DRENSENU-577189 format. One record per residue (C-alpha): x, y, z; residue in one letter. Coordinates in Angstrom, 2 decimals. Example, Ala and Ser with C-alpha at 12.3 -4.5 7.8 and 13.67 -1.06 7.14 Angstrom:
c1,c2,c3,res
12.30,-4.50,7.80,A $
13.67,-1.06,7.14,S $
This chain:
c1,c2,c3,res
20.74,12.41,-4.42,M $
22.87,15.59,-4.50,I $
21.76,16.42,-0.97,V $
22.55,12.87,0.10,N $
26.13,13.04,-1.19,K $
26.52,16.56,0.14,A $
25.53,15.33,3.56,R $
27.57,12.15,3.88,I $
30.29,12.79,1.26,N $
31.47,9.20,1.27,K $
32.87,7.15,-1.54,K $
30.61,4.76,-3.46,T $
31.15,1.95,-5.94,D $
30.89,4.46,-8.79,E $
32.67,7.48,-7.27,I $
35.76,7.29,-5.08,V $
35.47,10.83,-3.69,H $
32.27,12.72,-4.62,P $
33.82,16.07,-3.65,M $
36.60,17.55,-1.56,N $
35.85,18.77,1.95,E $
35.69,22.46,1.04,A $
33.17,21.80,-1.74,D $
31.23,19.54,0.60,H $
30.84,22.25,3.24,V $
29.95,24.92,0.68,R $
27.37,22.83,-1.23,I $
25.82,21.58,1.98,K $
25.37,25.18,3.13,R $
23.85,26.21,-0.22,W $
21.42,23.31,-0.32,L $
20.35,23.11,3.31,L $
20.50,26.76,4.43,Q $
19.94,28.69,1.22,G $
16.36,27.89,0.10,P $
13.43,29.94,1.38,H $
11.00,27.18,0.42,I $
11.42,23.44,-0.14,V $
8.92,21.27,-2.05,V $
9.01,17.50,-1.47,A $
7.31,15.45,-4.18,D $
6.27,11.85,-3.34,E $
6.39,12.98,0.29,A $
4.99,9.67,1.55,H $
8.61,8.48,1.37,K $
9.19,10.58,4.49,L $
6.86,8.34,6.52,K $
9.78,6.53,8.20,N $
11.45,9.13,10.41,Q $
14.58,7.01,10.78,T $
15.18,6.52,7.04,S $
18.08,8.30,5.32,A $
15.85,10.39,3.06,V $
13.75,11.54,6.04,S $
16.81,12.44,8.08,Q $
18.26,14.43,5.18,I $
14.96,16.25,4.59,A $
14.94,17.33,8.24,Q $
18.26,19.12,7.73,D $
16.69,21.93,5.68,F $
16.59,25.02,7.87,R $
13.71,26.76,6.14,T $
10.29,26.61,7.78,T $
8.52,27.12,4.44,S $
7.86,23.61,3.22,R $
5.34,21.89,0.96,I $
4.83,18.11,0.94,A $
3.12,16.65,-2.16,L $
1.79,13.10,-2.34,T $
-1.09,11.11,-3.75,G $
-0.77,8.49,-0.98,S $
-0.41,10.37,2.31,P $
-1.63,7.45,4.39,L $
-1.17,3.82,3.39,A $
-0.74,1.82,6.60,N $
-1.32,3.83,9.78,N $
-1.65,7.34,11.17,L $
2.05,7.54,12.01,Q $
2.72,8.12,8.29,E $
0.44,11.17,8.35,Y $
2.20,12.41,11.49,H $
5.61,12.03,9.83,S $
4.74,14.17,6.80,M $
3.08,16.90,8.85,I $
6.05,16.79,11.21,R $
8.33,17.57,8.28,W $
6.19,20.57,7.29,V $
5.77,21.82,10.89,A $
7.99,19.96,13.32,R $
6.11,20.33,16.62,D $
2.61,20.84,15.28,F $
1.43,17.34,16.29,L $
3.80,16.58,19.17,G $
6.19,13.66,19.27,D $
5.41,10.28,17.75,A $
4.61,8.45,20.99,Q $
2.22,11.13,22.26,W $
0.49,11.27,18.87,F $
0.08,7.49,18.88,K $
-1.46,7.43,22.38,D $
-3.64,10.51,21.95,Y $
-4.83,10.20,18.35,Y $
-3.69,7.08,16.48,Q $
-4.76,4.26,18.81,T $
-8.23,5.65,19.67,P $
-9.01,6.47,16.02,I $
-7.87,3.11,14.63,E $
-9.58,1.07,17.35,E $
-12.98,2.55,16.51,G $
-13.26,1.98,12.73,I $
-13.67,-1.80,12.73,L $
-16.94,-3.63,12.21,A $
-16.44,-5.36,15.57,D $
-15.45,-2.20,17.50,S $
-17.45,-1.54,20.66,T $
-19.90,1.37,20.85,R $
-17.52,3.22,23.17,Y $
-14.58,2.73,20.78,E $
-16.64,3.97,17.84,Q $
-17.76,7.19,19.57,R $
-14.27,7.88,20.95,R $
-12.83,7.37,17.46,S $
-15.27,9.88,15.95,L $
-14.38,12.52,18.55,K $
-10.62,12.07,18.16,K $
-10.95,12.11,14.39,L $
-12.93,15.36,14.49,K $
-10.38,16.90,16.82,E $
-7.45,15.84,14.61,L $
-9.11,17.04,11.39,M $
-9.88,20.43,12.91,T $
-6.36,20.78,14.30,H $
-4.51,19.95,11.05,I $
-6.86,21.82,8.70,E $
-4.52,24.84,8.33,P $
-1.69,22.52,7.23,K $
-3.45,20.17,4.78,V $
-5.08,20.66,1.41,Q $
-6.54,17.57,-0.24,R $
-7.61,17.13,-3.86,A $
-8.89,13.65,-4.73,S $
-9.98,12.06,-8.00,Y $
-13.27,13.92,-7.52,Q $
-11.52,17.08,-8.68,A $
-11.25,15.60,-12.20,V $
-14.15,13.14,-11.97,A $
-15.94,14.85,-14.84,G $
-12.99,14.16,-17.15,D $
-12.60,10.47,-16.22,L $
-14.44,7.46,-17.55,K $
-16.44,5.22,-15.24,Q $
-14.44,2.75,-13.12,K $
-15.88,-0.47,-11.68,T $
-13.77,-2.55,-9.29,E $
-14.70,-6.13,-8.42,F $
-13.35,-8.17,-5.52,V $
-13.65,-11.80,-6.63,L $
-13.39,-14.37,-3.84,N $
-12.17,-17.57,-5.49,I $
-12.04,-21.07,-4.01,A $
-9.02,-23.36,-3.82,L $
-9.03,-26.38,-6.12,T $
-8.97,-29.79,-4.38,P $
-5.21,-30.10,-4.98,L $
-4.52,-26.62,-3.65,Q $
-6.68,-27.35,-0.61,L $
-4.72,-30.52,0.25,R $
-1.38,-28.76,-0.30,A $
-2.42,-25.79,1.84,Y $
-3.48,-28.05,4.73,R $
-0.26,-30.03,4.41,T $
1.78,-26.84,4.59,F $
-0.02,-25.54,7.70,I $
0.06,-28.91,9.49,D $
3.80,-29.28,8.85,S $
4.45,-25.89,10.46,L $
2.49,-26.44,13.65,R $
5.18,-28.49,15.36,G $
7.86,-25.99,14.34,D $
6.09,-22.79,15.34,M $
6.32,-23.32,19.09,G $
5.46,-19.91,20.53,G $
5.23,-16.54,18.84,E $
6.27,-16.45,15.18,V $
8.84,-13.81,14.21,A $
7.55,-11.31,11.66,S $
10.27,-12.12,9.13,M $
9.48,-15.81,9.23,R $
5.73,-15.16,9.00,L $
6.20,-12.98,5.92,F $
8.32,-15.67,4.27,Q $
5.77,-18.38,4.94,W $
2.88,-16.25,3.71,L $
4.76,-15.38,0.52,S $
5.11,-19.12,-0.19,I $
1.42,-19.69,0.56,L $
0.67,-16.84,-1.84,G $
2.36,-18.84,-4.59,L $
0.18,-21.82,-3.74,L $
-2.93,-19.64,-3.97,C $
-1.74,-18.67,-7.46,G $
-0.93,-22.15,-8.72,H $
0.54,-25.31,-7.09,P $
3.26,-25.63,-9.76,S $
4.97,-22.35,-8.80,V $
4.56,-23.27,-5.11,Y $
6.30,-26.63,-5.63,W $
9.05,-25.02,-7.70,A $
9.71,-22.56,-4.87,K $
9.89,-25.32,-2.26,L $
12.39,-27.23,-4.41,Q $
14.49,-24.10,-4.86,E $
14.53,-23.36,-1.12,R $
15.35,-26.97,-0.24,D $
18.22,-26.98,-2.74,S $
19.66,-23.72,-1.41,K $
19.19,-24.89,2.17,K $
21.07,-28.08,1.35,G $
23.98,-26.05,-0.02,E $
24.07,-23.89,3.11,R $
23.97,-26.91,5.42,L $
26.77,-28.60,3.48,A $
28.96,-25.51,3.88,K $
28.17,-25.41,7.60,K $
29.00,-29.08,7.97,A $
32.34,-28.54,6.22,Q $
33.08,-25.58,8.48,A $
32.15,-27.59,11.58,A $
34.44,-30.47,10.55,T $
37.28,-28.10,9.77,R $
36.93,-26.34,13.12,D $
36.26,-29.63,14.96,R $
32.99,-28.33,16.37,E $
29.59,-29.95,16.65,D $
27.58,-26.93,15.51,A $
23.97,-27.76,14.74,S $
23.20,-27.20,11.05,P $
19.72,-25.91,11.93,E $
20.96,-23.05,14.14,V $
20.21,-19.68,12.58,G $
18.09,-21.13,9.79,E $
15.06,-18.93,9.10,I $
12.83,-20.80,6.73,G $
10.75,-23.93,6.46,L $
11.27,-27.15,8.44,P $
12.46,-30.02,6.25,H $
9.24,-31.86,7.06,N $
7.33,-29.27,5.01,T $
9.31,-30.13,1.89,F $
9.00,-33.89,2.46,V $
5.22,-33.79,2.85,R $
4.75,-31.47,-0.13,A $
6.99,-33.76,-2.18,Q $
4.84,-36.78,-1.35,A $
1.72,-34.90,-2.48,L $
2.93,-33.06,-5.59,L $
5.94,-34.77,-7.13,Q $
4.01,-37.65,-8.64,G $
1.46,-35.47,-10.48,I $
2.33,-35.50,-14.18,D $
0.20,-32.53,-15.19,D $
0.98,-30.28,-12.21,L $
1.23,-27.21,-14.46,A $
-2.28,-27.82,-15.82,N $
-4.64,-24.84,-15.66,I $
-7.27,-27.01,-13.93,S $
-5.29,-26.91,-10.67,H $
-5.97,-23.19,-10.11,S $
-9.27,-21.35,-10.36,Y $
-7.30,-18.09,-10.34,K $
-5.42,-19.03,-13.49,L $
-8.59,-20.30,-15.16,R $
-10.34,-17.02,-14.36,L $
-7.44,-14.95,-15.71,I $
-7.46,-17.08,-18.86,N $
-11.16,-16.42,-19.46,D $
-10.95,-12.70,-18.69,I $
-8.16,-12.37,-21.26,L $
-10.05,-14.34,-23.90,A $
-13.30,-12.38,-23.47,E $
-11.51,-9.01,-23.29,S $
-9.74,-9.78,-26.55,H $
-13.11,-10.36,-28.24,K $
-14.11,-6.82,-27.20,L $
-10.79,-5.36,-28.37,D $
-10.05,-4.37,-24.75,D $
-6.43,-4.43,-23.63,R $
-5.43,-5.79,-20.23,V $
-2.81,-5.02,-17.58,L $
-1.97,-7.90,-15.21,I $
-0.17,-7.02,-11.97,F $
1.45,-9.45,-9.54,T $
4.00,-9.10,-6.73,H $
5.42,-12.53,-7.61,S $
8.04,-13.03,-10.32,I $
7.36,-16.83,-10.40,P $
3.68,-16.06,-11.02,M $
4.69,-13.59,-13.73,L $
6.76,-16.34,-15.37,D $
3.85,-18.79,-15.19,L $
1.41,-16.32,-16.74,L $
3.83,-15.56,-19.55,Q $
4.27,-19.27,-20.32,R $
0.55,-19.94,-20.10,H $
-0.45,-17.13,-22.47,I $
2.20,-18.12,-24.99,K $
0.99,-21.74,-24.97,R $
-2.79,-21.44,-24.57,H $
-3.59,-17.94,-25.88,L $
-0.99,-17.58,-28.65,P $
-2.96,-14.99,-30.60,T $
-2.58,-12.45,-27.77,L $
0.35,-10.09,-28.24,R $
1.99,-9.97,-24.83,T $
4.63,-7.72,-23.27,G $
6.35,-7.94,-19.91,R $
7.72,-5.35,-17.47,L $
9.59,-6.24,-14.28,D $
12.55,-5.08,-12.21,G $
14.99,-6.10,-14.95,Q $
13.33,-3.80,-17.50,T $
15.43,-0.68,-18.08,F $
13.86,2.77,-18.43,M $
13.99,3.07,-22.25,P $
12.28,-0.31,-22.59,E $
9.67,0.65,-19.94,R $
8.76,3.72,-21.95,L $
8.68,1.74,-25.18,R $
6.34,-0.86,-23.67,L $
3.96,1.81,-22.38,A $
3.89,3.58,-25.73,K $
3.39,0.30,-27.59,A $
0.51,-0.67,-25.30,M $
-1.14,2.71,-25.83,N $
-0.67,2.37,-29.58,A $
-2.43,-1.02,-29.60,G $
0.66,-3.07,-30.40,E $
0.05,-5.34,-27.36,Y $
-3.12,-6.99,-26.06,D $
-1.71,-7.84,-22.63,V $
1.03,-6.32,-20.51,L $
2.37,-8.42,-17.62,L $
3.73,-6.16,-14.90,I $
5.57,-6.69,-11.63,S $
3.60,-4.49,-9.20,T $
6.68,-3.13,-7.42,R $
8.51,-2.36,-10.67,A $
5.68,-1.03,-12.84,G $
3.03,0.20,-10.43,G $
4.38,3.77,-10.54,L $
5.38,6.30,-13.16,G $
3.69,4.80,-16.21,L $
0.80,6.20,-18.24,N $
-1.06,3.33,-19.91,I $
-4.60,4.53,-20.69,P $
-4.47,2.30,-23.78,G $
-5.54,-0.54,-21.47,A $
-8.93,-0.43,-19.78,N $
-8.98,-3.72,-17.86,R $
-6.73,-4.41,-14.86,V $
-6.23,-7.76,-13.12,I $
-4.63,-7.72,-9.65,L $
-3.51,-11.32,-9.17,V $
-2.38,-10.76,-5.57,D $
-1.82,-7.88,-3.18,F $
0.49,-6.67,-0.45,S $
0.21,-5.36,3.10,W $
0.31,-1.84,1.69,N $
-2.85,-1.15,-0.36,P $
-1.29,1.91,-2.02,S $
0.66,-0.43,-4.34,W $
-2.57,-1.77,-5.82,E $
-4.19,1.67,-5.90,E $
-1.21,3.01,-7.82,Q $
-1.33,0.02,-10.18,A $
-4.96,0.73,-11.05,V $
-3.94,4.33,-11.68,G $
-1.77,3.25,-14.63,R $
-4.98,2.78,-16.65,A $
-7.53,4.87,-14.75,Y $
-6.24,8.32,-15.56,R $
-6.75,11.27,-17.86,L $
-6.59,10.15,-21.46,G $
-8.56,6.94,-20.87,Q $
-11.18,6.54,-23.62,Q $
-13.11,3.52,-22.27,K $
-14.79,2.49,-19.01,P $
-12.27,0.83,-16.72,V $
-12.83,-2.57,-15.08,F $
-10.62,-3.85,-12.26,V $
-10.56,-7.42,-10.92,Y $
-9.09,-8.02,-7.44,H $
-8.52,-11.79,-7.07,L $
-8.73,-13.06,-3.46,V $
-8.43,-16.74,-2.52,T $
-11.40,-17.47,-0.26,A $
-10.87,-19.17,3.10,G $
-7.11,-18.50,3.20,T $
-4.73,-15.92,4.62,F $
-5.54,-13.78,1.54,E $
-8.97,-13.10,3.03,E $
-7.34,-11.94,6.27,S $
-4.88,-9.80,4.35,L $
-7.73,-8.29,2.37,H $
-9.46,-7.38,5.65,Q $
-6.30,-5.53,6.66,I $
-6.14,-3.65,3.35,T $
-9.82,-2.65,3.64,V $
-9.13,-1.35,7.15,F $
-6.21,0.73,5.90,K $
-8.19,2.08,2.95,Q $
-11.09,3.07,5.19,Q $
-8.68,4.70,7.65,L $
-7.28,6.80,4.81,A $
-10.78,7.69,3.64,Q $
-11.74,8.92,7.10,R $
-8.55,10.84,7.83,V $
-7.45,12.09,4.41,V $
-10.70,12.36,2.45,D $
-12.99,13.18,5.41,K $
-15.43,10.46,4.41,K $
-17.37,8.12,6.66,N $
-17.36,4.61,5.10,P $
-19.42,1.81,6.57,T $
-17.28,-0.29,8.90,R $
-16.48,-3.37,6.79,S $
-13.20,-4.74,8.15,A $
-12.89,-6.85,11.29,V $
-9.85,-7.32,13.49,K $
-7.51,-9.98,12.12,V $
-6.24,-12.28,14.86,R $
-4.34,-14.91,12.87,E $
-2.87,-15.49,9.44,M $
-1.65,-19.09,9.62,L $
-4.69,-21.34,9.81,F $
-6.11,-24.33,7.96,N $
-8.15,-23.16,4.95,P $
-11.85,-22.75,5.60,R $
-14.62,-24.02,3.36,E $
-16.49,-21.08,1.82,V $
-20.06,-21.37,0.54,D $
-21.01,-19.82,-2.76,Q $
-23.17,-16.72,-2.47,E $
-25.82,-15.52,-4.88,D $
-23.92,-13.91,-7.77,L $
-26.94,-12.81,-9.80,S $
-26.92,-9.24,-8.45,E $
-23.66,-8.65,-10.34,N $
-25.16,-9.46,-13.74,V $
-25.18,-6.44,-16.03,G $
-22.26,-4.62,-14.41,L $
-19.62,-5.91,-16.84,D $
-20.09,-7.79,-20.12,S $
-16.95,-9.88,-19.54,V $
-18.07,-10.89,-16.05,L $
-21.52,-11.73,-17.42,D $
-19.97,-14.34,-19.72,V $
-17.92,-15.82,-16.87,L $
-20.94,-16.10,-14.58,L $
-22.70,-18.27,-17.16,K $
-19.88,-20.82,-17.03,K $
-19.89,-23.66,-14.55,Q $
-17.39,-24.17,-11.76,D $
-14.99,-21.26,-12.13,L $
-14.62,-21.30,-8.37,G $
-16.14,-17.85,-7.76,I $
-17.63,-17.86,-4.25,R $
-18.67,-14.21,-3.94,S $
-18.31,-10.89,-5.70,I $
-18.24,-7.45,-4.14,K $
-17.60,-4.08,-5.67,T $
-15.29,-1.64,-3.93,T $
-18.19,0.83,-3.95,D $
-20.02,-1.60,-1.67,T $
-17.01,-1.98,0.64,L $
-16.55,1.78,0.96,H $
-20.18,2.91,0.98,R $
-20.63,5.88,3.30,E $
-22.94,5.96,6.31,M $
-24.47,8.84,8.22,K $
-22.73,9.18,11.58,E $
-22.40,12.51,13.34,E $
-21.28,13.76,16.71,L $
-23.88,14.79,19.28,T $
-23.91,18.35,20.60,A $
-22.27,17.10,23.80,E $
-19.51,15.34,21.86,E $
-18.94,18.45,19.72,E $
-18.50,20.46,22.92,A $
-15.93,17.92,24.17,E $
-13.95,18.32,20.93,V $
-13.98,22.13,21.18,V $
-12.81,21.96,24.80,K $
-10.00,19.53,23.90,A $
-8.81,21.82,21.08,L $
-8.78,24.84,23.38,E $
-6.70,22.93,25.93,E $
-4.26,21.82,23.23,R $
-3.69,25.42,22.15,R $
-2.97,26.60,25.69,K $
0.04,24.35,26.26,R $
2.99,23.24,24.08,P $
2.78,19.92,22.31,M $
4.54,17.04,24.10,P $
8.00,16.37,22.78,G $
8.52,19.91,21.45,S $
12.18,20.68,20.83,V $
14.11,23.68,19.63,Q $
15.60,23.14,16.20,V $
17.73,25.63,14.25,P $
15.56,27.06,11.50,M $
15.33,30.24,9.51,M $
12.78,32.62,11.02,V $
10.09,33.42,8.46,P $
8.94,36.99,7.94,M $
5.63,37.53,9.77,P $
2.53,38.51,7.83,V $
2.00,42.28,8.31,P $
-1.19,43.53,9.93,L $
-2.87,45.77,7.36,P $
-4.96,48.84,8.07,D $
-8.63,48.20,7.35,V $
-11.89,50.05,7.64,D $
-12.99,50.64,11.25,A $
-16.39,49.11,10.61,S $
-14.76,45.79,9.77,A $
-13.64,44.85,13.25,G $
-11.93,45.89,16.49,T $
-8.88,48.04,17.20,Q $
-5.56,46.47,18.20,D $
-2.94,47.86,20.57,G $
-1.21,49.86,17.84,A $
-4.40,51.59,16.81,G $
-5.01,49.36,13.75,R $
-8.43,47.87,13.10,V $
-8.61,44.16,12.31,I $
-11.62,41.96,11.56,S $
-11.93,38.80,13.63,E $
-11.73,36.54,10.55,K $
-8.65,38.38,9.30,L $
-7.05,38.10,12.73,R $
-7.63,34.31,12.64,E $
-6.11,34.05,9.16,A $
-3.02,36.01,10.23,I $
-2.67,33.86,13.34,A $
-2.73,30.73,11.20,R $
-0.14,32.15,8.81,A $
2.19,33.11,11.67,N $
1.44,29.96,13.65,G $
3.58,26.87,14.20,P $
C-alpha cells in the first residue's frame, strides 16, 4: 500500500494529500530503486499483468526477486508465466508467444478426449517447459510435511435434483432460449449460472433471488420511463438491461409462488445431506466448517440449523465480519465453543487457522479451484489432531457437473506443471453450460463403505439423492506415461535452439545490474582450464552460468 501511494500519490476518501511532491519523489526512489532484493508473498496476485499491483511490482529495479505462493497456477499457464516474468522478465518471452508455444499445446493434450497427437505433443512441451524453468522454480508441496499431518479423505458427492428443482431448472432454461439469440456474453452467462447455483442449493433461495431482481428491475424501468417522459423520448426500457427476461420471472412465479412449504428441507437433497452430515458429526464430537460462495445460501443454512438442529452451537463468518471477530471465531472454534462454523468462501477461505474442525463441507464451488483448496486448508493443516473428511457437493446433470469438469482440468494442469505429476486424464472438454438438466442414474455406492463412519450411516438411508461418489484420490490418480527416446531428443533439440536466440518479445528495461558470481580457483583435476588460466569443473561452470543467467 505504501508503494501504491508512493507511485500514484493521489488523494483518497481518507487522505486528501498522502504526501507532498518532494516526499513522493524521495520515497518512490527509496522503495523502488533502493532494495537489492524484493520478496513478494502471495505472488499469485501478480497473475494479471495489467492489474495495479502487478504494474507497481514491475517498477522495482532490482533483478533479485523471490515470488512466494501456495497457488502458483489456478486457471491457466498464463498465471505461471506472469509470476516467472516478474522474477525474470524475458525468461519465458512475451505472453502471446508463450501462449502459442507452450500454453495451448500443453492444455490441449491433458483432456480425457484429447487425440493421441495432442497428448504426445503436450508431454513434449511440458517436458521442455519444466526443464527450461527449473533454475527459477523451487516447489515444496504438502508432501514436505506429510508425516506431520493427519489423513485427509475428500469425497465428491454427485447429488440429484428433487422433482421441484428439476421442473424449476427446466423452466429457467426454456425461458432463456428465446432470449439468448446468438452468443451469450460472459457477464450475462455468469449471472445466469449464479442464479442456477442458488436453485441447485434450494428452490426457496432461488425464488427469493428472482423476486429481488424483478423488484429492482421494476424500479430501474420506472426511473427510465420517467426520464423518457421528461425528455419526450421513446427510449425502450429494455435497452441496456443485462439480466433475465421478464418471462423467466413469470414462469418461475407460476411454478413456485403457490407452494406453501417452499422452504421445506425435502425440496433439496443438498440441504438434506448437509443436515445429516451435521447430525452424525455431532454424535462423534466432530466439528464442521461449511463453505459457500452464496450469501443467500449462508442465510438459509443459518436459519435451518437454528430451527432444525438447535442443539448445535453455530457461528458465522462473512464479508461483514471484522478482523477482531474473525480471530475470535477461529479461536472459539478451536476451543470447542462452536460445533459448526458457517463461512463465506471468499471472506474466510484464507488466513484462518481452524484445526479444531476436522470435517469440511463445500456446498458449491467457483471457476477457480484454488478457493476451495484454500478453504480445505483452514482445517487440514499442522495442529490438526483428527483425520480430516471433506465433502464436495455437486448437483448431478446440471451446469455444476460441467463446472466441476473445468475445475478438475485446472487442478490436473497444476499437478502436471507445478508438482511434476502425471494424473490420469479425467476431465473432458466442456462445450456448453446452459442446457436442460440430464437424468443421472445411480451408481454402485458400496465400494465407498468403510471410508468414513459418517458416510456409512448416510449410505444406509433411503433416497438421499446421492447418484455417485468419487474420492479426489481417484480423480487425480497418476499413470505411467513417459517420452520415447525420439521424443526426448526432440525436447533437447528444442531447448538448444531456444538458448541460441533471444526470447520473442524481449525488451530492455532499466534494472540494477547484479554482481556476477566470481569464478573460483579449483584443483586442476576437477575440470578444464578457462581463458584466464583458472580451472573449472563442468558442473560448476553450469551452476555459475545459471546464477549469472537471465
